[in-house]
C-alpha positions in Angstrom: 0.0 0.0 0.0 1.3 3.5 -0.8 0.5 4.9 2.7 -0.8 8.3 3.7 0.4 11.1 6.0 -1.5 14.1 7.4 0.6 17.2 8.1 -0.6 20.0 10.4 1.1 23.4 10.2 0.3 26.6 12.0 1.8 29.6 10.3 3.5 30.9 7.2 7.0 30.1 8.4 5.9 26.7 9.6 4.3 26.1 6.1 7.6 26.8 4.4 9.5 24.4 6.8 6.9 21.7 6.3 7.1 22.2 2.5 10.8 21.7 2.4 10.6 18.5 4.4 7.6 17.2 2.4 9.4 17.8 -0.9 12.3 15.8 0.3 10.0 13.1 1.6 8.2 13.0 -1.8 11.6 12.4 -3.5 12.1 9.4 -1.3 8.6 8.1 -1.3 6.8 9.4 -4.4 3.9 6.9 -3.9 3.1 8.4 -0.4 -0.2 10.4 -0.3 0.5 13.6 1.6 -2.4 15.7 2.9 -1.6 19.1 4.4 -3.9 21.0 6.7 -2.8 24.6 7.3 -4.2 25.7 10.6 -3.5 29.4 10.1 -4.2 31.2 6.8 -4.7 29.8 3.4 -1.5 27.7 3.1 -0.4 29.5 0.0 3.2 28.2 0.3 1.9 24.8 -0.6 0.1 25.9 -3.8 2.9 25.1 -6.3 3.6 21.7 -4.7 -0.1 20.9 -4.8 -0.2 21.8 -8.5 2.8 19.5 -9.1 1.1 16.6 -7.4 3.4 16.4 -4.4 0.6 17.0 -1.8 -2.9 18.2 -1.4 -4.4 20.7 0.9 -7.3 19.5 3.0 -9.6 20.9 5.7 -11.1 24.4 6.3 -8.9 27.4 5.8 -9.4 31.0 6.6 -7.3 34.1 6.8 -7.3 35.3 10.4 -6.9 39.0 11.3 -4.1 38.3 13.7 -2.2 36.2 11.2 -1.9 33.5 13.9 -0.5 35.8 16.6 -3.6 36.2 18.7 -1.6 35.1 21.7 0.4 38.3 21.5 -2.4 40.8 22.0 -5.9 41.0 23.3 -7.0 42.9 20.2 -5.7 40.1 18.0 -7.5 37.5 20.0 -10.8 39.4 19.9 -10.5 39.9 16.2 -9.9 36.2 15.6 -12.8 35.3 17.8 -15.0 37.7 15.8 -13.7 36.1 12.5 -14.8 32.6 13.7 -11.6 31.0 14.9 -13.4 28.8 17.4 -15.7 27.3 14.7 -12.6 26.9 12.4 -10.7 25.1 15.1 -13.6 22.8 15.8 -13.9 21.8 12.1 -10.1 21.2 12.0 -10.3 19.1 15.1 -13.1 16.9 13.7 -11.1 16.3 10.5 -8.0 15.2 12.5 -10.1 12.9 14.6 -11.6 11.2 11.5 -8.1 10.8 10.1 -6.8 9.3 13.4 -9.5 6.7 13.5 -7.9 5.1 10.5 -4.6 4.8 12.4 -2.7 6.6 9.7 0.2 8.8 10.9 0.1 12.6 11.6 3.0 15.1 11.4 2.8 18.3 13.4 4.9 21.3 12.5 5.0 24.3 14.7 4.2 24.5 18.4 1.5 23.5 20.9 -1.6 23.7 18.7 -0.5 21.2 16.0 1.2 19.0 18.6 -2.0 18.9 20.6 -4.1 18.1 17.6 -1.7 15.3 16.5 -1.9 13.8 20.0 -5.6 14.0 20.0 -5.9 12.2 16.7 -5.2 8.9 18.5 -2.8 7.9 15.7 1.0 7.7 15.7 2.5 11.1 15.2 5.7 13.0 14.8 6.6 16.6 15.8 8.9 19.2 14.3 9.2 22.0 16.8 10.0 25.2 14.9 9.5 28.4 17.0 11.1 27.7 20.3 14.8 27.6 21.1 16.7 27.7 24.3 19.0 30.3 22.8 16.3 32.9 23.4 16.8 32.7 27.2 20.3 31.1 27.5 22.2 33.9 25.7 22.1 37.5 24.7 22.0 40.2 23.6 19.8 41.5 26.4 17.8 39.4 28.8 14.5 37.7 28.6 13.7 39.0 32.1 11.3 36.9 34.2 10.8 34.6 31.2 14.5 33.7 31.4 14.2 32.8 35.1 11.1 30.7 34.4 12.8 28.8 31.5 16.0 28.4 33.5 14.0 26.8 36.3 12.5 24.3 33.8 15.7 23.9 31.8 13.8 24.3 28.5 11.7 26.9 26.7 9.1 24.2 26.1 6.6 23.7 28.9 5.8 20.6 31.0 2.5 19.9 29.1 4.4 20.0 25.9 7.0 17.6 27.2 4.2 15.2 28.1 2.8 15.3 24.5 6.3 14.8 23.0 7.1 12.0 25.4 3.8 10.1 24.7 4.1 6.5 23.5 2.5 7.3 20.1 5.0 10.1 19.4 7.6 8.5 17.2 9.8 11.5 16.3 10.6 14.8 18.0 12.9 17.2 16.0 14.1 20.5 17.3 15.8 23.4 15.4 19.1 23.2 17.3 21.1 20.9 19.5 20.9 23.1 22.6 17.1 22.9 22.6 17.1 19.1 21.9 19.5 18.6 24.8 17.2 20.5 27.2 14.2 18.3 26.3 16.2 15.1 26.7 16.8 16.0 30.3 13.0 15.7 30.7 12.6 12.3 29.1 11.8 13.5 25.6 13.9 11.7 22.9 14.5 14.9 21.0 16.8 15.2 18.0 18.3 18.0 16.1 19.0 16.6 12.6 19.3 20.0 10.9 17.3 23.1 10.1 15.2 22.9 7.0 15.0 26.7 6.8 18.5 26.8 5.3 17.7 24.5 2.4 17.1 25.7 -1.1 18.8 29.1 -0.7 21.0 29.5 -3.8 22.1 33.1 -4.6 22.2 34.2 -8.3 24.9 36.5 -9.5 23.9 40.2 -9.9 24.3 42.0 -13.2 27.7 43.6 -13.8 26.1 47.1 -14.1 25.2 46.9 -10.4 28.7 46.0 -9.2 29.2 49.6 -7.8 26.0 49.5 -5.7 25.9 48.7 -2.0 23.3 45.9 -1.5 20.5 45.7 1.1 17.7 43.2 1.4 14.3 44.6 2.5 12.0 42.3 4.5 8.6 43.5 5.7 6.9 40.2 6.5 4.0 38.6 4.7 1.0 39.4 7.0 -1.1 42.2 5.6 -1.7 45.0 6.3 1.2 44.9 8.9 3.7 44.2 6.2 3.1 47.5 4.4 3.5 49.4 7.7 6.7 47.6 8.4 8.0 48.4 4.9 7.1 52.1 5.2 9.0 52.4 8.5 12.1 50.7 7.1 12.1 52.8 4.0 11.6 56.0 6.0 14.6 55.0 8.1 16.6 54.3 4.9 15.9 57.9 3.7 17.9 59.1 6.8 21.0 57.3 5.7 23.9 59.7 4.9 25.8 57.6 2.3 27.0 58.8 -1.1 27.2 55.3 -2.6 24.4 54.1 -4.9 22.2 51.6 -3.1 20.4 48.5 -4.5 17.5 47.5 -2.3 16.3 44.0 -3.1 12.7 43.5 -2.0 11.7 39.9 -2.4 8.1 39.1 -1.5 5.6 36.3 -1.5 2.0 36.5 -2.7 1.5 39.2 -0.1 2.2 42.0 -0.4 1.6 41.7 -4.1 3.5 43.8 -6.6 0.5 46.0 -7.0 0.5 46.8 -3.3 4.0 48.5 -3.6 3.0 51.3 -6.0 1.0 53.5 -3.6 3.5 52.8 -0.8 6.6 53.7 -2.9 4.9 56.6 -4.7 4.0 58.2 -1.4 7.7 57.9 -0.3 9.0 59.7 -3.4 10.0 56.7 -5.5 9.4 56.8 -9.2 9.1 53.8 -11.6 12.4 52.8 -13.2 13.9 50.0 -15.3 15.6 47.1 -13.7 18.3 44.8 -15.4 16.3 41.9 -16.9 18.8 39.4 -15.3 17.2 40.2 -11.9 13.8 38.9 -13.0 12.1 41.6 -10.9 8.4 42.4 -11.2 8.9 46.1 -10.8 11.7 48.7 -10.1 11.6 52.1 -8.5 14.2 54.8 -8.0 14.6 57.7 -5.5 17.9 59.5 -6.0 20.8 57.1 -5.5 18.4 54.3 -4.3 17.2 51.6 -6.8 14.6 49.3 -5.3 13.5 46.2 -7.1 10.5 44.0 -6.1 10.6 40.3 -6.8 7.8 37.8 -5.9 9.4 34.5 -5.1 13.0 35.9 -5.4 14.1 35.5 -1.8 16.2 32.4 -2.4 18.0 34.0 -5.4 18.6 37.4 -3.8 19.2 36.9 -0.1 22.8 35.7 -0.4 23.6 38.7 -2.6 23.0 41.3 0.1 25.6 42.9 2.5 23.0 43.7 5.1 19.3 43.3 5.8 16.6 45.7 6.9 14.1 43.4 8.5 10.7 43.2 10.2 10.0 39.6 9.4 10.2 36.2 11.1 11.4 33.2 9.2 12.9 35.2 6.3 15.1 37.1 8.7 16.4 33.9 10.3 17.2 32.5 6.9 19.0 35.7 5.9 21.3 35.8 8.9 21.8 32.0 8.5 23.4 32.8 5.1 25.9 35.1 6.9 24.1 38.4 6.2 23.5 40.4 9.4 20.4 42.5 9.7 18.8 45.5 11.5 15.2 45.3 12.6 12.7 48.0 13.4 9.7 46.8 15.5 6.3 48.3 14.9 2.8 48.0 16.4 2.3 44.4 15.3 0.4 42.1 15.6 3.6 40.0 14.9 6.7 42.2 14.7 6.5 44.1 17.9 9.4 44.9 20.3 9.1 41.7 22.3 9.2 39.6 19.1 12.1 41.5 17.7 14.1 41.2 21.0 13.4 37.5 21.2 14.6 37.1 17.6 17.8 38.9 18.3 18.6 36.7 21.3 17.8 33.6 19.2 20.2 34.7 16.6 23.0 35.9 18.9 22.8 39.5 18.0 23.3 38.9 14.2 20.0 40.9 13.9 20.1 44.0 16.0 16.9 45.7 17.2 16.6 49.4 16.5 14.0 51.3 18.5 13.8 54.3 16.2 14.4 55.0 12.5 17.3 57.3 13.4 19.1 54.6 15.3 18.6 52.2 12.4 20.1 54.7 9.9 23.2 55.3 12.2 23.8 51.6 12.7 23.3 50.9 9.0 26.0 53.5 8.1 28.4 52.1 10.6 28.0 48.5 9.4 28.3 49.5 5.7 31.7 50.8 6.5 32.9 48.0 8.8 33.3 44.8 6.9 35.0 43.0 9.8 32.0 43.6 12.0 29.7 42.4 9.3 31.7 39.2 8.9 31.8 38.6 12.7 28.0 39.0 12.9 27.6 36.8 9.8 29.5 34.0 11.5 27.3 34.1 14.5 24.2 33.9 12.3 25.5 30.9 10.4 26.3 29.1 13.7 22.9 29.7 15.2 20.9 28.6 12.1 23.1 25.7 11.1 24.0 24.2 7.7 21.7 23.2 4.9 20.5 19.5 4.6 18.0 19.4 7.4 15.1 18.6 5.1 16.7 15.4 3.7 17.7 14.3 7.2 14.1 14.8 8.5 12.6 13.1 5.6 14.8 10.0 6.3 13.8 10.0 9.9 10.1 10.3 9.1 10.4 7.4 6.8 12.2 5.3 9.4 10.3 6.2 12.5 6.8 7.3 11.5 6.0 5.7 8.1 7.7 2.3 8.2 6.5 1.1 11.6 2.9 1.9 10.6 3.3 0.2 7.2 4.6 -2.9 9.1 1.7 -2.9 11.5 -0.7 -2.6 8.5 0.8 -5.6 6.9 
């Protein structure tokens, strides 16, 4: 029998991680039927793989006002409740239960919500824990305050009820993003592994056109949750306008389906940018110029452009981590949220060892950017930290192999 696998993922970054692993799994087991249920949003990251026959999306899907970050603000929680999140979760729960009654395996990618659903399915399950790392409280810059004391008492950022779900008999695989976090869980009886970080797979930089060789190169990341992303981009570009630097600047702005290329025109026009031509080798959807700054927008161009940058201007989650994992340090500028607020940015900076620095005002960002542009040794040092924290590529293949061995093969053996 070909076998079936249900995958639960709860967020845009988690969708991207799950996609990498499932593509690797499909190469190993092309006959496996993979069903993916995005718990937050529409799961747009899976669209191309679904069209190619790698997987299929199942279950109810709905864009939530908080973008899946209702736990970070009361306003986001209320907005999600008004949008019907309870009814959505109930329908998702019923689908998982129906799947579990057949005894077919479930893979949870994310944090407590997908893990709890996988446990509640009654079927064998695996867990890829993506958002939590012990680096966020065990190292700087800065301190996690009372949260650090709480996590230090536990010895892990994961909580006791999560340990219980990960240590359950039906949980066949627990994979963490780094060895430090896996080691903390093993002290609590969870057989956690750290086989590699799928976020660093598939990132291959393309060479820039020769006519841009004199440009300093920045990567602009505003996130993918609308309308927050447009506000993030506006603040970053307003800070960039304060930069006192005579060199021409190339601002590479990769994006996903949101914000769409059409969303950029009113934003950039209002900031004084005018439409311009971009070298065709960049495969940009649009280009804009303001004085010495050339900004190019490229849907789906993150993997090709990220490694070309010298520095990043960031107000994003997963993409920022990938960028510094390539050795490109970044500066972040928190906003009102719901995702990229001060607490989120500080936690991200601790996770990445300071390779992304939090700037509280546009003026601070402009000053730090100017200093880093003229200090290649500091950039290199920060880049080395980022690469160490994120790890090398190859995690998707390693996880696919473990899923095949621990989650799929035992079930196939029982079925036979």
